[in-house]
VOPANU-422424 format. One record per atom (N, C-alpha, C): atom name; y, x, z; residue number from 1. Coordinates in Angstrom, 3 decimals. Last residue first. Example, Ala and Ser with C-alpha at 12.3 -4.5 7.8 and 13.67 -1.06 7.14 Angstrom:
2
<rec><atomo>N</atomo><Y>-2.250</Y><X>12.850</X><Z>7.080</Z><num>2</num></rec>
<rec><atomo>CA</atomo><Y>-1.060</Y><X>13.670</X><Z>7.140</Z><num>2</num></rec>
<rec><atomo>C</atomo><Y>0.030</Y><X>12.900</X><Z>7.870</Z><num>2</num></rec>
<rec><atomo>N</atomo><Y>-5.690</Y><X>13.190</X><Z>7.800</Z><num>1</num></rec>
<rec><atomo>CA</atomo><Y>-4.500</Y><X>12.300</X><Z>7.800</Z><num>1</num></rec>
<rec><atomo>C</atomo><Y>-3.300</Y><X>13.200</X><Z>7.800</Z><num>1</num></rec>
//
This chain:
71
<rec><atomo>N</atomo><Y>65.028</Y><X>4.484</X><Z>6.001</Z><num>71</num></rec>
<rec><atomo>CA</atomo><Y>65.515</Y><X>5.645</X><Z>6.725</Z><num>71</num></rec>
<rec><atomo>C</atomo><Y>64.360</Y><X>6.237</X><Z>7.476</Z><num>71</num></rec>
<rec><atomo>N</atomo><Y>65.557</Y><X>2.999</X><Z>2.864</Z><num>70</num></rec>
<rec><atomo>CA</atomo><Y>64.592</Y><X>3.258</X><Z>3.926</Z><num>70</num></rec>
<rec><atomo>C</atomo><Y>64.989</Y><X>4.483</X><Z>4.647</Z><num>70</num></rec>
<rec><atomo>N</atomo><Y>67.355</Y><X>2.953</X><Z>0.937</Z><num>69</num></rec>
<rec><atomo>CA</atomo><Y>66.860</Y><X>1.697</X><Z>1.408</Z><num>69</num></rec>
<rec><atomo>C</atomo><Y>65.923</Y><X>1.745</X><Z>2.563</Z><num>69</num></rec>
<rec><atomo>N</atomo><Y>68.347</Y><X>5.144</X><Z>-0.470</Z><num>68</num></rec>
<rec><atomo>CA</atomo><Y>68.976</Y><X>4.747</X><Z>0.745</Z><num>68</num></rec>
<rec><atomo>C</atomo><Y>68.551</Y><X>3.432</X><Z>1.284</Z><num>68</num></rec>
<rec><atomo>N</atomo><Y>66.875</Y><X>6.122</X><Z>-2.495</Z><num>67</num></rec>
<rec><atomo>CA</atomo><Y>67.837</Y><X>5.101</X><Z>-2.859</Z><num>67</num></rec>
<rec><atomo>C</atomo><Y>68.563</Y><X>4.598</X><Z>-1.683</Z><num>67</num></rec>
<rec><atomo>N</atomo><Y>65.149</Y><X>7.749</X><Z>-1.182</Z><num>66</num></rec>
<rec><atomo>CA</atomo><Y>66.092</Y><X>8.411</X><Z>-2.068</Z><num>66</num></rec>
<rec><atomo>C</atomo><Y>67.203</Y><X>7.406</X><Z>-2.461</Z><num>66</num></rec>
<rec><atomo>N</atomo><Y>63.553</Y><X>5.849</X><Z>0.099</Z><num>65</num></rec>
<rec><atomo>CA</atomo><Y>64.351</Y><X>6.730</X><Z>0.874</Z><num>65</num></rec>
<rec><atomo>C</atomo><Y>65.462</Y><X>7.340</X><Z>0.070</Z><num>65</num></rec>
<rec><atomo>N</atomo><Y>62.307</Y><X>4.652</X><Z>-2.099</Z><num>64</num></rec>
<rec><atomo>CA</atomo><Y>63.099</Y><X>3.839</X><Z>-1.294</Z><num>64</num></rec>
<rec><atomo>C</atomo><Y>64.063</Y><X>4.711</X><Z>-0.394</Z><num>64</num></rec>
<rec><atomo>N</atomo><Y>60.829</Y><X>6.931</X><Z>-3.064</Z><num>63</num></rec>
<rec><atomo>CA</atomo><Y>61.941</Y><X>6.373</X><Z>-3.874</Z><num>63</num></rec>
<rec><atomo>C</atomo><Y>62.897</Y><X>5.504</X><Z>-3.049</Z><num>63</num></rec>
<rec><atomo>N</atomo><Y>58.959</Y><X>7.162</X><Z>-1.008</Z><num>62</num></rec>
<rec><atomo>CA</atomo><Y>59.901</Y><X>8.282</X><Z>-1.288</Z><num>62</num></rec>
<rec><atomo>C</atomo><Y>61.120</Y><X>7.771</X><Z>-2.149</Z><num>62</num></rec>
<rec><atomo>N</atomo><Y>57.641</Y><X>4.741</X><Z>-1.292</Z><num>61</num></rec>
<rec><atomo>CA</atomo><Y>58.349</Y><X>5.089</X><Z>-0.017</Z><num>61</num></rec>
<rec><atomo>C</atomo><Y>59.349</Y><X>6.167</X><Z>-0.243</Z><num>61</num></rec>
<rec><atomo>N</atomo><Y>56.584</Y><X>5.059</X><Z>-3.847</Z><num>60</num></rec>
<rec><atomo>CA</atomo><Y>57.492</Y><X>3.936</X><Z>-3.501</Z><num>60</num></rec>
<rec><atomo>C</atomo><Y>58.351</Y><X>4.211</X><Z>-2.295</Z><num>60</num></rec>
<rec><atomo>N</atomo><Y>54.734</Y><X>7.153</X><Z>-3.432</Z><num>59</num></rec>
<rec><atomo>CA</atomo><Y>55.947</Y><X>7.297</X><Z>-4.326</Z><num>59</num></rec>
<rec><atomo>C</atomo><Y>57.034</Y><X>6.220</X><Z>-4.057</Z><num>59</num></rec>
<rec><atomo>N</atomo><Y>52.962</Y><X>5.726</X><Z>-1.899</Z><num>58</num></rec>
<rec><atomo>CA</atomo><Y>53.660</Y><X>6.868</X><Z>-1.325</Z><num>58</num></rec>
<rec><atomo>C</atomo><Y>54.877</Y><X>7.249</X><Z>-2.089</Z><num>58</num></rec>
<rec><atomo>N</atomo><Y>52.070</Y><X>3.901</X><Z>-3.679</Z><num>57</num></rec>
<rec><atomo>CA</atomo><Y>52.747</Y><X>3.422</X><Z>-2.489</Z><num>57</num></rec>
<rec><atomo>C</atomo><Y>53.529</Y><X>4.572</X><Z>-1.791</Z><num>57</num></rec>
<rec><atomo>N</atomo><Y>50.732</Y><X>5.589</X><Z>-5.501</Z><num>56</num></rec>
<rec><atomo>CA</atomo><Y>51.887</Y><X>4.812</X><Z>-5.931</Z><num>56</num></rec>
<rec><atomo>C</atomo><Y>52.697</Y><X>4.381</X><Z>-4.720</Z><num>56</num></rec>
<rec><atomo>N</atomo><Y>48.595</Y><X>6.362</X><Z>-3.842</Z><num>55</num></rec>
<rec><atomo>CA</atomo><Y>49.487</Y><X>7.385</X><Z>-4.338</Z><num>55</num></rec>
<rec><atomo>C</atomo><Y>50.787</Y><X>6.728</X><Z>-4.795</Z><num>55</num></rec>
<rec><atomo>N</atomo><Y>47.299</Y><X>3.906</X><Z>-3.445</Z><num>54</num></rec>
<rec><atomo>CA</atomo><Y>47.926</Y><X>4.625</X><Z>-2.270</Z><num>54</num></rec>
<rec><atomo>C</atomo><Y>48.901</Y><X>5.664</X><Z>-2.716</Z><num>54</num></rec>
<rec><atomo>N</atomo><Y>46.389</Y><X>3.500</X><Z>-6.097</Z><num>53</num></rec>
<rec><atomo>CA</atomo><Y>47.384</Y><X>2.587</X><Z>-5.443</Z><num>53</num></rec>
<rec><atomo>C</atomo><Y>48.076</Y><X>3.247</X><Z>-4.250</Z><num>53</num></rec>
<rec><atomo>N</atomo><Y>44.518</Y><X>5.546</X><Z>-6.357</Z><num>52</num></rec>
<rec><atomo>CA</atomo><Y>45.727</Y><X>5.511</X><Z>-7.204</Z><num>52</num></rec>
<rec><atomo>C</atomo><Y>46.779</Y><X>4.657</X><Z>-6.642</Z><num>52</num></rec>
<rec><atomo>N</atomo><Y>42.692</Y><X>4.689</X><Z>-4.388</Z><num>51</num></rec>
<rec><atomo>CA</atomo><Y>43.286</Y><X>6.050</X><Z>-4.301</Z><num>51</num></rec>
<rec><atomo>C</atomo><Y>44.572</Y><X>6.059</X><Z>-5.112</Z><num>51</num></rec>
<rec><atomo>N</atomo><Y>41.839</Y><X>2.185</X><Z>-5.413</Z><num>50</num></rec>
<rec><atomo>CA</atomo><Y>42.633</Y><X>2.319</X><Z>-4.171</Z><num>50</num></rec>
<rec><atomo>C</atomo><Y>43.301</Y><X>3.638</X><Z>-4.000</Z><num>50</num></rec>
<rec><atomo>N</atomo><Y>42.469</Y><X>2.082</X><Z>-8.983</Z><num>49</num></rec>
<rec><atomo>CA</atomo><Y>41.641</Y><X>2.086</X><Z>-7.814</Z><num>49</num></rec>
<rec><atomo>C</atomo><Y>42.443</Y><X>2.292</X><Z>-6.588</Z><num>49</num></rec>
<rec><atomo>N</atomo><Y>44.189</Y><X>-0.080</X><Z>-11.285</Z><num>48</num></rec>
<rec><atomo>CA</atomo><Y>44.105</Y><X>1.071</X><Z>-10.440</Z><num>48</num></rec>
<rec><atomo>C</atomo><Y>43.100</Y><X>0.956</X><Z>-9.329</Z><num>48</num></rec>
<rec><atomo>N</atomo><Y>44.469</Y><X>-2.486</X><Z>-12.601</Z><num>47</num></rec>
<rec><atomo>CA</atomo><Y>43.352</Y><X>-1.657</X><Z>-13.039</Z><num>47</num></rec>
<rec><atomo>C</atomo><Y>43.287</Y><X>-0.353</X><Z>-12.257</Z><num>47</num></rec>
<rec><atomo>N</atomo><Y>46.746</Y><X>-3.640</X><Z>-11.476</Z><num>46</num></rec>
<rec><atomo>CA</atomo><Y>45.479</Y><X>-4.388</X><Z>-11.514</Z><num>46</num></rec>
<rec><atomo>C</atomo><Y>44.283</Y><X>-3.544</X><Z>-11.866</Z><num>46</num></rec>
<rec><atomo>N</atomo><Y>48.843</Y><X>-1.744</X><Z>-12.100</Z><num>45</num></rec>
<rec><atomo>CA</atomo><Y>48.390</Y><X>-1.993</X><Z>-10.695</Z><num>45</num></rec>
<rec><atomo>C</atomo><Y>46.961</Y><X>-2.673</X><Z>-10.668</Z><num>45</num></rec>
<rec><atomo>N</atomo><Y>50.073</Y><X>-1.549</X><Z>-14.526</Z><num>44</num></rec>
<rec><atomo>CA</atomo><Y>48.715</Y><X>-0.909</X><Z>-14.348</Z><num>44</num></rec>
<rec><atomo>C</atomo><Y>48.111</Y><X>-1.166</X><Z>-13.009</Z><num>44</num></rec>
<rec><atomo>N</atomo><Y>52.588</Y><X>-2.671</X><Z>-14.223</Z><num>43</num></rec>
<rec><atomo>CA</atomo><Y>51.636</Y><X>-3.206</X><Z>-15.201</Z><num>43</num></rec>
<rec><atomo>C</atomo><Y>50.257</Y><X>-2.711</X><Z>-15.099</Z><num>43</num></rec>
<rec><atomo>N</atomo><Y>53.674</Y><X>-1.134</X><Z>-12.190</Z><num>42</num></rec>
<rec><atomo>CA</atomo><Y>53.503</Y><X>-2.544</X><Z>-12.004</Z><num>42</num></rec>
<rec><atomo>C</atomo><Y>52.438</Y><X>-3.052</X><Z>-12.966</Z><num>42</num></rec>
<rec><atomo>N</atomo><Y>53.806</Y><X>1.404</X><Z>-13.476</Z><num>41</num></rec>
<rec><atomo>CA</atomo><Y>53.033</Y><X>1.211</X><Z>-12.272</Z><num>41</num></rec>
<rec><atomo>C</atomo><Y>52.658</Y><X>-0.260</X><Z>-11.955</Z><num>41</num></rec>
<rec><atomo>N</atomo><Y>55.669</Y><X>0.756</X><Z>-15.429</Z><num>40</num></rec>
<rec><atomo>CA</atomo><Y>54.325</Y><X>1.128</X><Z>-15.790</Z><num>40</num></rec>
<rec><atomo>C</atomo><Y>53.367</Y><X>0.917</X><Z>-14.629</Z><num>40</num></rec>
<rec><atomo>N</atomo><Y>57.966</Y><X>0.225</X><Z>-14.020</Z><num>39</num></rec>
<rec><atomo>CA</atomo><Y>57.393</Y><X>-0.781</X><Z>-14.834</Z><num>39</num></rec>
<rec><atomo>C</atomo><Y>55.967</Y><X>-0.514</X><Z>-15.216</Z><num>39</num></rec>
<rec><atomo>N</atomo><Y>57.538</Y><X>1.626</X><Z>-10.716</Z><num>38</num></rec>
<rec><atomo>CA</atomo><Y>58.073</Y><X>1.666</X><Z>-12.047</Z><num>38</num></rec>
<rec><atomo>C</atomo><Y>57.449</Y><X>0.543</X><Z>-12.890</Z><num>38</num></rec>
<rec><atomo>N</atomo><Y>58.392</Y><X>0.187</X><Z>-7.485</Z><num>37</num></rec>
<rec><atomo>CA</atomo><Y>57.385</Y><X>0.714</X><Z>-8.451</Z><num>37</num></rec>
<rec><atomo>C</atomo><Y>58.079</Y><X>0.771</X><Z>-9.808</Z><num>37</num></rec>
<rec><atomo>N</atomo><Y>60.017</Y><X>-0.911</X><Z>-5.588</Z><num>36</num></rec>
<rec><atomo>CA</atomo><Y>60.219</Y><X>0.494</X><Z>-5.955</Z><num>36</num></rec>
<rec><atomo>C</atomo><Y>59.158</Y><X>1.099</X><Z>-6.791</Z><num>36</num></rec>
<rec><atomo>N</atomo><Y>60.123</Y><X>-3.577</X><Z>-4.974</Z><num>35</num></rec>
<rec><atomo>CA</atomo><Y>58.974</Y><X>-2.767</X><Z>-4.449</Z><num>35</num></rec>
<rec><atomo>C</atomo><Y>59.021</Y><X>-1.287</X><Z>-4.783</Z><num>35</num></rec>
<rec><atomo>N</atomo><Y>62.767</Y><X>-4.402</X><Z>-5.808</Z><num>34</num></rec>
<rec><atomo>CA</atomo><Y>62.058</Y><X>-5.059</X><Z>-4.618</Z><num>34</num></rec>
<rec><atomo>C</atomo><Y>60.973</Y><X>-4.126</X><Z>-4.065</Z><num>34</num></rec>
<rec><atomo>N</atomo><Y>63.704</Y><X>-3.173</X><Z>-7.988</Z><num>33</num></rec>
<rec><atomo>CA</atomo><Y>64.588</Y><X>-3.179</X><Z>-6.867</Z><num>33</num></rec>
<rec><atomo>C</atomo><Y>63.899</Y><X>-3.754</X><Z>-5.612</Z><num>33</num></rec>
<rec><atomo>N</atomo><Y>61.531</Y><X>-1.109</X><Z>-9.868</Z><num>32</num></rec>
<rec><atomo>CA</atomo><Y>61.812</Y><X>-2.496</X><Z>-9.349</Z><num>32</num></rec>
<rec><atomo>C</atomo><Y>62.641</Y><X>-2.338</X><Z>-8.076</Z><num>32</num></rec>
<rec><atomo>N</atomo><Y>62.848</Y><X>1.172</X><Z>-12.234</Z><num>31</num></rec>
<rec><atomo>CA</atomo><Y>62.232</Y><X>0.932</X><Z>-10.955</Z><num>31</num></rec>
<rec><atomo>C</atomo><Y>62.564</Y><X>-0.495</X><Z>-10.466</Z><num>31</num></rec>
<rec><atomo>N</atomo><Y>64.136</Y><X>2.142</X><Z>-14.519</Z><num>30</num></rec>
<rec><atomo>CA</atomo><Y>62.820</Y><X>1.441</X><Z>-14.624</Z><num>30</num></rec>
<rec><atomo>C</atomo><Y>62.067</Y><X>1.275</X><Z>-13.339</Z><num>30</num></rec>
<rec><atomo>N</atomo><Y>66.669</Y><X>2.969</X><Z>-13.924</Z><num>29</num></rec>
<rec><atomo>CA</atomo><Y>65.627</Y><X>3.988</X><Z>-13.900</Z><num>29</num></rec>
<rec><atomo>C</atomo><Y>64.251</Y><X>3.376</X><Z>-14.134</Z><num>29</num></rec>
<rec><atomo>N</atomo><Y>68.165</Y><X>0.577</X><Z>-13.950</Z><num>28</num></rec>
<rec><atomo>CA</atomo><Y>68.297</Y><X>1.549</X><Z>-15.079</Z><num>28</num></rec>
<rec><atomo>C</atomo><Y>67.298</Y><X>2.661</X><Z>-15.157</Z><num>28</num></rec>
<rec><atomo>N</atomo><Y>65.678</Y><X>-1.712</X><Z>-12.459</Z><num>27</num></rec>
<rec><atomo>CA</atomo><Y>67.013</Y><X>-1.065</X><Z>-12.618</Z><num>27</num></rec>
<rec><atomo>C</atomo><Y>67.079</Y><X>-0.100</X><Z>-13.809</Z><num>27</num></rec>
<rec><atomo>N</atomo><Y>63.937</Y><X>-4.769</X><Z>-12.639</Z><num>26</num></rec>
<rec><atomo>CA</atomo><Y>63.961</Y><X>-3.322</X><Z>-12.929</Z><num>26</num></rec>
<rec><atomo>C</atomo><Y>65.317</Y><X>-2.825</X><Z>-13.129</Z><num>26</num></rec>
<rec><atomo>N</atomo><Y>63.111</Y><X>-7.007</X><Z>-10.300</Z><num>25</num></rec>
<rec><atomo>CA</atomo><Y>64.229</Y><X>-6.650</X><Z>-11.218</Z><num>25</num></rec>
<rec><atomo>C</atomo><Y>64.205</Y><X>-5.179</X><Z>-11.449</Z><num>25</num></rec>
<rec><atomo>N</atomo><Y>61.792</Y><X>-9.209</X><Z>-8.281</Z><num>24</num></rec>
<rec><atomo>CA</atomo><Y>61.351</Y><X>-8.456</X><Z>-9.476</Z><num>24</num></rec>
<rec><atomo>C</atomo><Y>62.507</Y><X>-8.246</X><Z>-10.435</Z><num>24</num></rec>
<rec><atomo>N</atomo><Y>60.875</Y><X>-9.873</X><Z>-5.552</Z><num>23</num></rec>
<rec><atomo>CA</atomo><Y>62.264</Y><X>-9.531</X><Z>-5.952</Z><num>23</num></rec>
<rec><atomo>C</atomo><Y>62.080</Y><X>-8.623</X><Z>-7.135</Z><num>23</num></rec>
<rec><atomo>N</atomo><Y>58.394</Y><X>-10.230</X><Z>-4.495</Z><num>22</num></rec>
<rec><atomo>CA</atomo><Y>58.974</Y><X>-11.271</X><Z>-5.317</Z><num>22</num></rec>
<rec><atomo>C</atomo><Y>60.434</Y><X>-11.111</X><Z>-5.554</Z><num>22</num></rec>
<rec><atomo>N</atomo><Y>57.386</Y><X>-7.995</X><Z>-3.367</Z><num>21</num></rec>
<rec><atomo>CA</atomo><Y>57.969</Y><X>-8.976</X><Z>-2.434</Z><num>21</num></rec>
<rec><atomo>C</atomo><Y>58.765</Y><X>-10.107</X><Z>-3.203</Z><num>21</num></rec>
<rec><atomo>N</atomo><Y>54.548</Y><X>-5.903</X><Z>-3.900</Z><num>20</num></rec>
<rec><atomo>CA</atomo><Y>55.537</Y><X>-6.889</X><Z>-4.435</Z><num>20</num></rec>
<rec><atomo>C</atomo><Y>56.025</Y><X>-7.826</X><Z>-3.386</Z><num>20</num></rec>
<rec><atomo>N</atomo><Y>52.695</Y><X>-4.104</X><Z>-3.287</Z><num>19</num></rec>
<rec><atomo>CA</atomo><Y>53.858</Y><X>-4.093</X><Z>-2.441</Z><num>19</num></rec>
<rec><atomo>C</atomo><Y>54.951</Y><X>-5.121</X><Z>-2.895</Z><num>19</num></rec>
<rec><atomo>N</atomo><Y>49.271</Y><X>-5.240</X><Z>-3.229</Z><num>18</num></rec>
<rec><atomo>CA</atomo><Y>50.529</Y><X>-4.930</X><Z>-3.985</Z><num>18</num></rec>
<rec><atomo>C</atomo><Y>51.717</Y><X>-4.938</X><Z>-3.014</Z><num>18</num></rec>
<rec><atomo>N</atomo><Y>46.715</Y><X>-3.851</X><Z>-1.158</Z><num>17</num></rec>
<rec><atomo>CA</atomo><Y>47.609</Y><X>-4.949</X><Z>-1.602</Z><num>17</num></rec>
<rec><atomo>C</atomo><Y>48.833</Y><X>-4.447</X><Z>-2.328</Z><num>17</num></rec>
<rec><atomo>N</atomo><Y>43.696</Y><X>-2.344</X><Z>-2.071</Z><num>16</num></rec>
<rec><atomo>CA</atomo><Y>45.064</Y><X>-2.129</X><Z>-1.447</Z><num>16</num></rec>
<rec><atomo>C</atomo><Y>45.995</Y><X>-3.206</X><Z>-2.004</Z><num>16</num></rec>
<rec><atomo>N</atomo><Y>40.651</Y><X>-4.131</X><Z>-1.679</Z><num>15</num></rec>
<rec><atomo>CA</atomo><Y>41.752</Y><X>-3.592</X><Z>-2.515</Z><num>15</num></rec>
<rec><atomo>C</atomo><Y>43.004</Y><X>-3.428</X><Z>-1.758</Z><num>15</num></rec>
<rec><atomo>N</atomo><Y>38.228</Y><X>-3.025</X><Z>0.727</Z><num>14</num></rec>
<rec><atomo>CA</atomo><Y>39.135</Y><X>-4.035</X><Z>0.287</Z><num>14</num></rec>
<rec><atomo>C</atomo><Y>40.233</Y><X>-3.454</X><Z>-0.629</Z><num>14</num></rec>
<rec><atomo>N</atomo><Y>35.195</Y><X>-1.402</X><Z>-0.063</Z><num>13</num></rec>
<rec><atomo>CA</atomo><Y>36.591</Y><X>-1.302</X><Z>0.460</Z><num>13</num></rec>
<rec><atomo>C</atomo><Y>37.421</Y><X>-2.375</X><Z>-0.115</Z><num>13</num></rec>
<rec><atomo>N</atomo><Y>32.047</Y><X>-2.863</X><Z>0.640</Z><num>12</num></rec>
<rec><atomo>CA</atomo><Y>33.113</Y><X>-2.478</X><Z>-0.317</Z><num>12</num></rec>
<rec><atomo>C</atomo><Y>34.450</Y><X>-2.455</X><Z>0.328</Z><num>12</num></rec>
<rec><atomo>N</atomo><Y>29.592</Y><X>-1.481</X><Z>2.729</Z><num>11</num></rec>
<rec><atomo>CA</atomo><Y>30.610</Y><X>-2.486</X><Z>2.527</Z><num>11</num></rec>
<rec><atomo>C</atomo><Y>31.687</Y><X>-1.971</X><Z>1.544</Z><num>11</num></rec>
<rec><atomo>N</atomo><Y>26.413</Y><X>-0.796</X><Z>1.589</Z><num>10</num></rec>
<rec><atomo>CA</atomo><Y>27.701</Y><X>-0.148</X><Z>1.934</Z><num>10</num></rec>
<rec><atomo>C</atomo><Y>28.858</Y><X>-1.167</X><Z>1.703</Z><num>10</num></rec>
<rec><atomo>N</atomo><Y>23.215</Y><X>-1.156</X><Z>2.528</Z><num>9</num></rec>
<rec><atomo>CA</atomo><Y>24.375</Y><X>-1.945</X><Z>2.055</Z><num>9</num></rec>
<rec><atomo>C</atomo><Y>25.688</Y><X>-1.251</X><Z>2.555</Z><num>9</num></rec>
<rec><atomo>N</atomo><Y>20.403</Y><X>0.496</X><Z>1.467</Z><num>8</num></rec>
<rec><atomo>CA</atomo><Y>21.574</Y><X>0.577</X><Z>2.394</Z><num>8</num></rec>
<rec><atomo>C</atomo><Y>22.733</Y><X>-0.218</X><Z>1.753</Z><num>8</num></rec>
<rec><atomo>N</atomo><Y>17.124</Y><X>-0.323</X><Z>1.135</Z><num>7</num></rec>
<rec><atomo>CA</atomo><Y>18.425</Y><X>-0.385</X><Z>0.527</Z><num>7</num></rec>
<rec><atomo>C</atomo><Y>19.498</Y><X>-0.439</X><Z>1.517</Z><num>7</num></rec>
<rec><atomo>N</atomo><Y>14.245</Y><X>1.510</X><Z>1.407</Z><num>6</num></rec>
<rec><atomo>CA</atomo><Y>15.200</Y><X>0.655</X><Z>2.116</Z><num>6</num></rec>
<rec><atomo>C</atomo><Y>16.522</Y><X>0.810</X><Z>1.465</Z><num>6</num></rec>
<rec><atomo>N</atomo><Y>11.541</Y><X>1.192</X><Z>-0.904</Z><num>5</num></rec>
<rec><atomo>CA</atomo><Y>12.696</Y><X>1.933</X><Z>-0.352</Z><num>5</num></rec>
<rec><atomo>C</atomo><Y>13.659</Y><X>1.026</X><Z>0.339</Z><num>5</num></rec>
<rec><atomo>N</atomo><Y>8.416</Y><X>-0.021</X><Z>0.188</Z><num>4</num></rec>
<rec><atomo>CA</atomo><Y>9.622</Y><X>-0.293</X><Z>-0.559</Z><num>4</num></rec>
<rec><atomo>C</atomo><Y>10.749</Y><X>0.537</X><Z>-0.033</Z><num>4</num></rec>
<rec><atomo>N</atomo><Y>5.348</Y><X>1.710</X><Z>0.218</Z><num>3</num></rec>
<rec><atomo>CA</atomo><Y>6.496</Y><X>1.190</X><Z>0.937</Z><num>3</num></rec>
<rec><atomo>C</atomo><Y>7.669</Y><X>1.006</X><Z>-0.062</Z><num>3</num></rec>
<rec><atomo>N</atomo><Y>2.154</Y><X>0.704</X><Z>-1.004</Z><num>2</num></rec>
<rec><atomo>CA</atomo><Y>3.311</Y><X>1.542</X><Z>-1.085</Z><num>2</num></rec>
<rec><atomo>C</atomo><Y>4.495</Y><X>0.829</X><Z>-0.427</Z><num>2</num></rec>
<rec><atomo>N</atomo><Y>-1.196</Y><X>0.886</X><Z>-0.022</Z><num>1</num></rec>
<rec><atomo>CA</atomo><Y>0.002</Y><X>0.004</X><Z>0.013</Z><num>1</num></rec>
<rec><atomo>C</atomo><Y>1.260</Y><X>0.885</X><Z>0.016</Z><num>1</num></rec>
//
């Protein structure tokens, strides 16, 4: 009698949430005035993995500081 391999269930990581706050207006630098993502980052968000999303969120924080919106 052969033993069946034990399947390990690894919980899936939940998707990183979008920083969108429904203030959608791109400025002259192609950055959203609400979430500080670029137009490209916004359009690609749905296909990004969590690592990519976290990298974008870090850029958003840096941009918000540079724009004087975060201290």
